[in-house]
C-alpha angles and dihedrals in degrees: 000000000000117000097176104117134210102187135151132204123201127214087046096273110154120232121247117269118242111238113218103196091144091230115161110202115214138153095252137105131236115301093237093065119121120228123016117342110252119236122225138070103335109114119231099230118158094210089061088073099047095108134031127217112234112253109220118187118248113259115250092242095050097111091051096040114041093185093064094094115223098220142346137265124240120275116265109291120210112225121218089222137036124257116210098203107189093317100324119103115223128186100174137044144193128223111215133200089234096074094264142109117216137194124218098005137026119249119195096176138065124286104238101179148322098309121142086234090083123076126225104292140193103202117189092169114352106202138107118282134189110203090167090066118108110270096022128115124226128262109253138185142173149154126257118253092248092049094239099116143037122202137190123188127203090176123160091353123155120235117238113291092353109175092199115053098164112139094260091055097053123103119241123186140131144201124212125184114198125193110237099172091110095058122104107287091008125142134191112294098028110138141162116226114205127194114197121190125191102165136349105177103156149001125228132248095266107173131180110196085336092290111087117070124212117279141173140210138177135203145071119308126196122201113248091010113056133222116356088176121024115167117227112270093038094123102158116227099019130137127290088262090082114185087226092068122100094265094041132109092251098034107181091209092057097048138059141192126211089347128105101170099062138035112223093033123119118185123191118188112209108197132183097336099310115217116266086228098097128156141174124262113203137165149128130266116214140167124243091274094055097256117142117248116218121198098031114137118226114195133187117179107307094346132083142166135197117229119249127231090279091050096251126137138183128201115185131206101029127146141166132012108352138188111209124198129190119200109200119238119284120281095012132119096228118128122241115267126222140181141170117227140176114211108191126148099350147042113274136218117210118175125190134207110197119211113238097223136021114251107247126227105260123238095254091057132067129187115192133175122187091344092306126120108245090204088068101033109024122224129301108226099223100051132075118242139200126241121192129180136184115221143137116321117258096012119186090230143349112196131187120204124183116197133190116194090344094307120112113242094174138016124179145146126252113225122221105245095175133357108308095353120110130184142176135179111225119207120235113293095217127175093024115098137173130034118353131187115232116200125184118190120191123196107195094190094234095084096274125111134190123211124195126181131181142152131240132177118234113206141181111227147185135219135228109219137178122232090269090059094253120142112250116228116209099023117153111229121190127192117214129189142192135175088231131044089229089065153188089206119197132178114269107247114254110261091018121159087232085083123059117242090258087085123357093161113115120203097029130193121226123233128216092298092055092231130151129176139182130173107209144177122252118294141092118295143184127194121210128190139186135170135187113276091009134115139179105280110268092007141083091227116111104209125073121195140191123236118254110303113202111205120237111070104062117236118226129189095008112177130201119190130209131181109232127197091206135352110292113247118217111221112243115260116226122230094014114146113261137172136196136184127222095234134027091216130039134177125238104277091016127134125246127184115224117203123193134185139170096043125133117277111283092340120166113254137167130212113222134179118221151213088061099025115243125168109233105174147334104227125195114246115216126231086263092060096253138119141176117198135167116222133186121231107230112252090230094060113124114242113255142065115336138162135243106217125193108199120205131209093248091061096256123114142201118221140191131171133248133178118230117208131193114275117261114242108233126202114223110254094020122128117251094189093242127126125246120242100244121165092339096303133095106244098185091237122148128259101238103169134053109266095025114145123247116228117257099022115138129232126202125249125208092258092062096250118124114243123192134172091284095055126066113228090227093056122117119268089242091058091051092050093049092049093048092050090051092051090050091055095045091049092050092248122184113281119254111278110213119196131189112263107233120189128180113255 
């Protein structure tokens, strides 16, 4: 499969660079371990075992004198990249026997609190270890060949004074620091810190004057401040039954943070000197009945967490004004949740209740963008869109308010364009994305009001183009994700909670405008595309791909380009709803026969005329999903191009165009050239009196099917439909316009 991309970005935003660290992620531990290799999160990277930490025997008086350190840290190690650790730049590091990495100074002991005596520390598992004990492996560390990563392994290492050093009782964990300064939006000092845990079965017998039991903690420590990240269960001087162990309440091997691909992996993105003011965001996600929702994904900036079986979540190291999103669990119909929060000075609890179904656009309202029905496709964030609403004539006010997380992002008035019809053009909603609440309030001026509320998704999007800049219809677009920019990338599962409910289809197929859109949680992504009769420009390969896309930030107007031998043809889709009209032009006040097929059996539909919305009819759909109905073009309709729109009960619609011309002025007694309806046949006679009928005009029967002189009123609905279709063809009617049926998940 071809990975050589030809992609373009608008607005001058550079694409992310691909990091080529040559890191192969696997669920194995370092090769120098004794005993069986554990399975889990630890990455099997050869450079992690380049160097060995000296194993110094414990002094005889260690238990009586805590300050006689049992062994020494590594020498100062120069890093090939800078680390901006909460505002302090570091270019060297120490590996310590206590399961930590420190900046500035080594630290062989345990970090007891927030004293200034302790240096900046990255603590994957801060406890006392004894690698010199029989059965234990050594502590190792190293730098990748390309200089993009530093690694330290505490793999198959014995805890201090462990009486059981069998392989299943050894500790195995790892810390990797990866340079991220080259990513889109990255700056010097940006890094990802990853903790990987394979097994943590026990702690040692660490005593201080015979009084203090062994303990463990994990997180990120800042000198003169304290813990900015401290993983749950890090309780300081607790008992040897630490909740961080494999059988503990907060087992590190059973959890994860900011990682979807691997249990036991915790990723912390340190960006641009993050503030040391860091707090925990916790809460519970429930449905409207109060039941907890497991598997929902809560995201804040570049951090996220998946809810547990009881619906709870925890996101560490947050601060300031936050926008919080909740993607409902995979393969459910819940609506995305959203909240604004300000975390300042204390931990915060933010609970969510997810609506079980998206509020649909009501029949009296339409939202269209670029000719497309927003009920079916959602809204694209960088384009304006039109909102129309039918209400009482001469209303005092008709106001539209669009809210995100309870905050108004747009407020405007709809203007009465014709009696009882109101419209407004809304500017682009960029940079807002995700679910938004639309509210229309009508003040009729007589003491009555009307209130309408519905939801729509606002999405960024990309486009699949050919080398001439034309949108490609029928291209297959696939979203791939990894926890690391180095990969491995795999296709996001169809229906996954990684994607917001606005589009959980993967892969997706483009329409006539060539667009695709996904709203996703933080991570590293690639987008691949292919289309019939198309190849990567200058190549025989058939799949074009983007470079690595770190999210955040969001990507707007992404373009993938394919070279196509001929315009791709989208295969016809059977049983899709379609409509046609009997004539392509109709006079004001004229009659047009609308024919429909492919609808659901006996479903409720309405026929509307746009641009200024006007309800024309409510035809009856047969058990075969068809209808034929004659409608009259309102005499007040402005001449020009209009649309016949059939609205469906699920909020989608089917559209075709018609041109309305100015009505012809007729003189009483003049001939119109039409035939009279005499005895069931058109005689070709003249219409000589006002009110005379013109041959061939249809009337409407009680079952909603048009009947003219050529159709018996007692005929079957199928015969009426067949005859109407034949008439449409003979009269040069507009071809059936099939549209993709889009339903909300």
